[in-house]
C-alpha positions in Angstrom: -0.3 0.1 -0.1 3.0 2.2 1.0 4.2 1.8 -2.6 0.8 2.8 -4.4 0.7 5.6 -2.2 3.5 7.1 -2.9 3.3 6.7 -6.1 0.3 8.2 -6.6 1.8 11.2 -4.6 4.0 11.6 -7.3 1.5 11.4 -10.0 -0.2 14.2 -8.4 2.5 16.3 -8.0 3.8 16.0 -11.4 -0.2 16.9 -12.6 -0.1 20.0 -9.8 3.7 21.0 -11.4 2.3 20.8 -15.4 -1.0 22.7 -13.9 1.1 25.6 -12.5 3.7 26.1 -15.8 0.6 26.1 -18.2 -1.5 28.4 -15.8 1.5 30.7 -15.5 1.9 30.7 -19.4 -1.7 31.8 -19.9 -1.5 34.5 -17.4 2.3 35.8 -19.1 0.4 35.5 -22.4 -3.0 37.2 -20.8 -0.9 40.6 -19.6 1.1 40.7 -22.9 -2.0 41.2 -24.5 -3.5 43.8 -21.7 0.0 45.8 -22.1 -0.2 45.9 -26.0 -3.5 46.6 -26.2 -5.0 43.4 -27.8 -8.2 42.3 -27.6 -9.0 38.9 -26.7 -10.1 36.8 -29.5 -13.5 36.2 -27.8 -14.1 40.7 -28.2 -13.8 41.0 -31.8 -15.3 37.7 -32.6 -11.9 36.5 -34.8 -9.9 33.6 -34.1 -8.0 33.7 -36.5 -4.9 34.2 -34.5 -5.2 32.0 -32.2 -3.2 29.4 -34.1 -0.3 32.0 -34.3 -0.7 34.4 -31.2 2.3 36.5 -32.1 1.1 37.9 -35.4 -1.5 40.2 -32.6 1.9 41.3 -31.1 3.8 42.0 -34.3 1.2 44.0 -36.4 0.4 47.3 -34.6 -1.0 48.9 -37.4 -4.3 49.4 -37.5 -5.3 52.0 -39.9 -8.0 51.5 -41.7 -7.8 51.0 -45.1 -3.9 52.5 -45.1 -2.0 51.1 -48.3 1.7 50.1 -48.2 3.9 52.3 -50.5 5.9 55.2 -50.6 3.7 58.2 -50.7 5.1 62.0 -51.7 3.0 64.4 -50.0 3.8 68.3 -49.0 2.3 71.8 -49.0 1.4 74.2 -46.4 4.0 75.6 -43.9 1.5 76.0 -41.4 1.3 71.9 -41.0 4.8 71.8 -40.1 4.0 71.2 -36.9 1.8 68.3 -37.5 4.3 66.8 -40.0 6.5 66.5 -36.7 4.1 65.2 -33.8 1.2 63.2 -35.6 3.1 61.6 -38.7 6.6 60.6 -36.9 4.0 58.6 -34.8 1.6 57.4 -38.0 5.0 56.2 -39.4 6.5 54.5 -36.2 2.8 52.5 -36.1 2.7 51.7 -39.6 6.3 51.0 -41.4 5.2 50.0 -44.3 2.8 53.4 -45.1 6.0 55.7 -45.9 5.6 59.0 -46.3 8.2 61.6 -47.9 8.1 65.1 -47.4 8.3 66.8 -51.1 10.0 70.6 -51.8 8.1 72.1 -55.0 10.6 71.9 -57.4 10.9 75.8 -58.0 9.3 78.9 -55.2 9.0 78.3 -51.6 6.7 75.7 -49.9 2.5 76.4 -49.1 -0.8 75.4 -49.5 -0.9 76.8 -53.0 2.3 75.0 -54.2 0.9 71.6 -52.7 -2.2 71.7 -54.6 -0.4 72.6 -58.0 1.8 69.4 -57.2 -1.3 67.3 -56.5 -2.6 68.4 -59.7 0.7 68.4 -61.6 0.7 64.4 -59.9 3.3 65.3 -58.1 2.1 64.2 -54.8 0.2 61.5 -53.8 -2.1 64.0 -51.2 -1.4 67.5 -50.1 -1.5 69.4 -46.8 -3.6 73.0 -46.6 -4.0 75.9 -44.7 -7.1 77.2 -46.9 -10.1 75.6 -49.3 -9.3 74.4 -52.6 -10.4 77.2 -55.4 -12.6 77.0 -58.0 -10.1 77.1 -60.4 -8.0 74.6 -59.3 -11.0 72.2 -58.9 -11.8 72.9 -62.8 -8.2 72.3 -63.7 -8.0 68.9 -61.6 -11.3 68.2 -63.6 -9.5 68.7 -67.1 -6.8 66.1 -65.8 -10.2 63.4 -65.3 -10.3 63.8 -61.3 -11.4 66.3 -58.5 -9.9 67.7 -55.5 -12.0 66.7 -52.2 -10.8 69.0 -49.1 -11.2 66.9 -45.5 -10.9 69.2 -42.4 -8.7 67.9 -39.8 -7.9 70.8 -37.3 -8.7 74.7 -36.4 -6.5 77.2 -36.6 -6.6 81.1 -36.0 -4.9 83.8 -37.5 -2.9 85.4 -34.7 -1.1 89.3 -35.1 2.3 89.5 -33.9 3.3 93.3 -32.6 6.5 94.6 -31.1 6.7 94.3 -27.3 6.7 97.7 -26.3 3.7 98.7 -28.4 0.7 99.9 -26.0 -2.9 99.0 -28.2 -5.8 97.0 -26.3 -6.5 95.5 -29.9 -7.4 95.6 -33.4 -10.7 95.4 -35.3 -10.7 93.2 -38.4 -11.9 96.2 -40.1 -8.3 98.3 -38.8 -6.3 95.4 -39.7 -7.7 95.5 -43.1 -7.3 99.0 -43.4 -3.4 98.7 -42.2 -3.0 96.0 -44.9 -4.0 98.0 -47.5 -2.6 101.3 -46.9 -5.5 103.2 -45.3 -4.1 103.5 -41.6 -0.5 104.3 -41.4 0.3 105.1 -37.4 -0.6 103.7 -34.7 -2.1 107.0 -33.3 -5.3 106.4 -35.9 -5.9 103.6 -34.2 -5.6 104.6 -30.2 -1.8 103.5 -30.0 1.2 106.1 -29.7 2.2 108.2 -32.6 4.5 105.9 -34.2 4.4 104.9 -38.3 3.3 101.3 -38.6 5.9 99.0 -40.5 3.8 96.5 -41.8 4.9 92.4 -43.0 3.4 89.6 -44.9 4.3 86.4 -46.8 3.8 87.3 -50.3 0.1 86.1 -51.4 1.5 83.8 -54.2 4.1 81.9 -50.9 1.2 79.9 -49.1 -2.3 79.8 -47.9 -2.1 82.4 -44.7 -1.2 85.0 -46.7 -3.9 83.7 -49.8 -6.9 83.1 -46.4 -5.5 87.1 -45.3 -6.7 88.7 -48.8 -9.8 86.4 -49.2 -11.1 87.0 -45.8 -10.0 89.6 -43.9 -9.1 92.1 -47.5 -12.2 91.2 -48.8 -9.8 90.2 -51.9 -8.4 93.6 -52.1 -4.4 93.7 -53.1 -1.6 94.4 -50.4 -1.0 98.4 -49.6 2.2 99.7 -51.2 3.1 100.3 -47.3 3.8 96.1 -46.6 7.0 94.6 -46.9 7.6 91.0 -47.8 9.3 88.5 -46.2 9.8 84.6 -46.8 9.5 83.2 -43.4 7.9 83.5 -40.1 10.6 83.5 -38.4 12.4 86.3 -40.5 9.1 87.9 -39.9 9.4 87.6 -36.1 13.1 88.9 -36.2 11.9 91.9 -37.8 9.0 92.4 -35.4 10.8 92.1 -32.8 13.5 94.5 -33.9 10.8 97.0 -35.1 8.6 99.3 -32.8 6.0 99.8 -35.1 6.1 96.1 -36.9 3.2 94.0 -37.8 2.9 90.6 -38.9 0.0 88.0 -39.0 0.5 83.7 -39.0 -1.1 80.9 -38.1 -1.8 80.9 -34.2 0.6 78.7 -33.1 3.5 80.0 -34.3 2.9 83.5 -32.9 0.9 83.0 -29.2 4.1 81.1 -27.5 6.8 83.4 -28.9 9.1 85.5 -26.0 10.5 88.0 -28.6 6.9 89.8 -29.7 3.6 89.6 -28.6 0.1 88.4 -29.9 -2.9 91.0 -29.3 -6.3 91.0 -29.2 -9.1 90.9 -32.1 -12.5 92.1 -32.3 -15.4 91.8 -35.5 -16.5 95.6 -33.5 -14.7 97.8 -31.3 -14.3 97.3 -27.5 -15.0 93.6 -28.1 -11.4 92.2 -28.3 -10.8 88.5 -27.8 -7.3 87.2 -27.0 -5.9 84.5 -29.3 -3.9 83.8 -26.0 -5.1 82.2 -22.8 -6.1 84.7 -20.0 -3.8 86.0 -18.3 -1.1 87.3 -20.7 1.9 85.9 -19.8 4.7 89.1 -19.8 8.2 88.4 -21.7 9.7 88.7 -18.1 8.5 85.1 -17.4 9.2 83.7 -20.8 10.9 80.8 -21.8 9.9 79.3 -18.1 6.1 80.3 -18.8 4.9 80.6 -22.4 1.5 81.9 -23.4 -1.1 78.8 -24.6 -3.7 79.5 -27.6 -7.3 80.3 -26.8 -8.7 76.8 -28.1 -12.5 77.4 -26.4 -12.5 81.2 -28.4 -11.1 79.2 -31.8 -13.4 76.2 -31.4 -16.9 78.6 -30.5 -16.0 81.2 -32.9 -15.6 83.7 -30.9 -12.4 84.5 -32.0 -12.4 86.8 -35.2 -10.5 84.9 -37.5 -10.2 81.3 -37.2 -9.8 78.7 -40.2 -9.8 75.0 -41.3 -6.4 73.1 -41.9 -7.5 70.6 -44.6 -5.8 67.4 -46.4 -6.5 67.5 -50.1 -7.1 64.5 -51.9 -7.4 63.4 -55.4 -10.0 61.7 -56.3 -9.1 59.5 -59.2 -10.0 55.9 -57.6 -6.6 54.8 -57.2 -4.1 54.3 -54.3 -3.0 57.9 -53.7 -7.0 58.5 -53.0 -6.7 55.8 -50.7 -3.6 56.6 -48.9 -4.6 60.2 -47.9 -8.0 59.7 -47.2 -7.0 56.7 -44.6 -4.2 59.3 -43.6 -7.2 62.3 -42.9 -9.6 59.8 -41.5 -6.9 58.4 -38.9 -6.1 62.3 -38.0 -9.7 62.3 -37.5 -9.3 59.3 -34.5 -9.1 60.5 -30.7 -4.8 59.2 -31.3 -4.6 61.7 -34.3 -6.1 64.6 -32.7 -4.6 64.3 -29.4 -1.4 65.0 -31.6 -3.1 67.7 -33.6 -3.5 69.5 -30.0 -0.2 68.5 -29.1 1.1 70.2 -32.1 -0.7 73.3 -31.3 -3.7 72.9 -33.3 -7.5 72.8 -32.2 -8.7 69.6 -32.5 -12.0 69.1 -34.5 -13.2 66.4 -32.3 
């Protein structure tokens, strides 16, 4: 009997040991799935990966309808922070979807040149800070496709002035008169007796200038008083060195700056809304603290000059269309919108 008891004890010990081993493996796989955010087959209704569970951990690219290959894209300089923050994440998640930023063959990059390159089949899709013009869509249709704009973010146009300028704000009408040459001294808008030095990028350079002419100047031409610069970086330096300087650009490029300041805007006098969150952070506290975007005013439309940022897609039923639509749709996911907000813009969703 003692020999039988000894055999039974050894058998039970072996069974228990094997049970612990398989239980540990099962627990390890469950924890691994939780850490990597992989749903159980029972949660998805898909049991195809049971035979090879490692497939669940290798493939993390779950962007719908995303094609494989290398895709040229480009356009708006306003989009640069999004390319830095969001596109790099998409590349790491989906390494077989390769984005290649492409400079224009001539001239400066911008929304207009990006759309031009898209029409000329030099880009798979483009990024724009303005809507597609009727003449651009007409030209695309001559090549047997159309252009679709997909909004993915909200941006505001902020007005930069010298740190020393004392002015409560500007109305959109006053801003128009400054840039068309009707107002030439800050004294005319409640400021000091000081000539206004006006800076802008050229209308041909990018979507921000085109948007400004279309929506602020009501399609009037810039005045003879406007000095043209190539980049916002150059403009910020000039405004910082010019007591009467003024410039406009995408709010994320202006609001956090330390060497210049952004000013409130209003549709009517006395109803100014700042592009920054109250309270204004003075230059003495910058860069340890920086002014933040007034996202709520941009989203609600209380701030006077806002716009959407678009992915421009070539509707031709080919892989380029698939790439552009999948890219835009990913930017509209919670993860994409969070990265857009991290880049300094206001989320649509």
